Wavefront OBJ file of the C-alpha trace (Angstrom):
o trace
v -100.507 60.153 -1.400
v -100.831 62.895 1.216
v -97.884 65.212 0.522
v -98.773 67.342 3.544
v -98.235 64.457 5.941
v -94.929 63.531 4.323
v -93.738 67.143 4.408
v -94.791 67.805 8.007
v -91.732 66.206 9.594
v -89.301 67.776 7.152
v -90.638 71.315 7.244
v -89.000 72.201 10.568
v -85.534 71.326 9.267
v -86.121 73.175 6.000
v -87.280 76.280 7.863
v -84.278 76.194 10.197
v -81.903 75.884 7.237
v -83.449 78.897 5.510
v -83.335 80.939 8.727
v -79.686 79.930 9.218
v -78.794 81.829 6.050
v -80.660 85.037 7.020
v -83.446 86.319 9.263
v -86.818 86.103 7.507
v -90.437 86.930 8.263
v -93.320 84.490 7.877
v -94.623 85.372 4.436
v -91.074 85.634 3.093
v -90.508 82.084 4.375
v -93.461 80.841 2.312
v -92.039 82.559 -0.772
v -88.564 81.081 -0.214
v -89.944 77.573 0.331
v -91.901 77.938 -2.899
v -88.751 79.021 -4.755
v -87.094 75.785 -3.554
v -90.005 73.783 -4.978
v -92.106 73.429 -1.824
v -95.008 75.449 -3.193
v -97.585 73.370 -1.314
v -96.706 75.102 1.986
v -99.380 77.637 2.946
v -99.638 80.390 5.547
v -101.924 78.117 7.527
v -99.166 75.549 7.898
v -96.093 77.776 8.229
v -97.113 79.909 11.211
v -97.864 76.981 13.563
v -94.422 75.544 12.748
v -92.744 78.898 13.404
v -94.620 79.166 16.717
v -93.600 75.618 17.676
v -89.936 76.302 16.847
v -90.104 79.498 18.873
v -91.625 77.695 21.890
v -88.838 75.109 21.630
v -86.374 78.034 21.675
v -84.856 76.962 18.365
v -85.670 80.353 16.822
v -86.424 83.819 18.151
v -88.768 86.367 16.649
v -88.101 90.094 16.726
v -90.308 92.857 15.382
v -88.676 95.155 12.800
v -90.109 98.079 10.853
v -91.157 97.486 7.264
v -91.053 99.906 4.362
v -94.187 98.185 2.980
v -96.513 98.627 5.963
v -96.704 97.442 9.561
v -93.820 95.926 11.515
v -92.868 92.357 10.677
v -91.615 89.583 12.923
v -88.241 88.365 11.689
v -87.043 84.975 12.849
v -83.440 83.995 13.522
v -81.718 80.857 14.773
v -80.682 80.379 18.394
v -77.652 78.332 19.414
v -80.061 75.483 20.279
v -81.542 75.865 16.791
v -78.092 75.541 15.214
v -77.474 72.333 17.171
v -80.894 70.945 16.216
v -80.246 71.792 12.557
v -76.942 69.889 12.565
v -78.734 66.847 13.994
v -81.504 67.186 11.419
v -78.983 67.342 8.575
v -77.207 64.189 9.789
v -80.487 62.291 10.183
v -81.783 63.485 6.816
v -78.588 62.315 5.122
v -79.011 58.817 6.558
v -82.721 58.601 5.792
v -82.547 60.064 2.285
v -79.640 57.805 1.347
v -81.556 54.745 2.506
v -84.816 55.715 0.810
v -83.058 56.606 -2.449
v -81.227 53.287 -2.406
v -84.492 51.389 -1.916
v -86.252 53.339 -4.655
v -83.391 52.844 -7.109
v -82.888 49.132 -6.356
v -86.651 48.564 -6.356
v -86.577 49.029 -10.133
v -83.975 46.294 -10.552
v -85.361 42.936 -10.914
l 1 2 3 4 5 6 7 8 9 10 11 12 13 14 15 16 17 18 19 20 21 22 23 24 25 26 27 28 29 30 31 32 33 34 35 36 37 38 39 40 41 42 43 44 45 46 47 48 49 50 51 52 53 54 55 56 57 58 59 60 61 62 63 64 65 66 67 68 69 70 71 72 73 74 75 76 77 78 79 80 81 82 83 84 85 86 87 88 89 90 91 92 93 94 95 96 97 98 99 100 101 102 103 104 105 106 107 108 109
């Protein structure tokens, strides 16, 4: 099973939810996703998603100084991003409930 393909559609919503809590920079996002158990997400997959979300005006990126080196781009949610996230959460609830029901009842026989 290709986990990457399955994760692709969910990653945007997960990223928006993390950014909703606090502004984060790209590498920090990878670390946070890993802490939530999504350790298969790499730099090569996170930055295109962040760029896509920024082009869709769901997030904005602002450069801030770093104590550890060069400036970092921190991402935060826009009002459109908050609306999109609410829609994502509603859709995910419906989908996950249905899939979990199928998986659980599939074992009954």
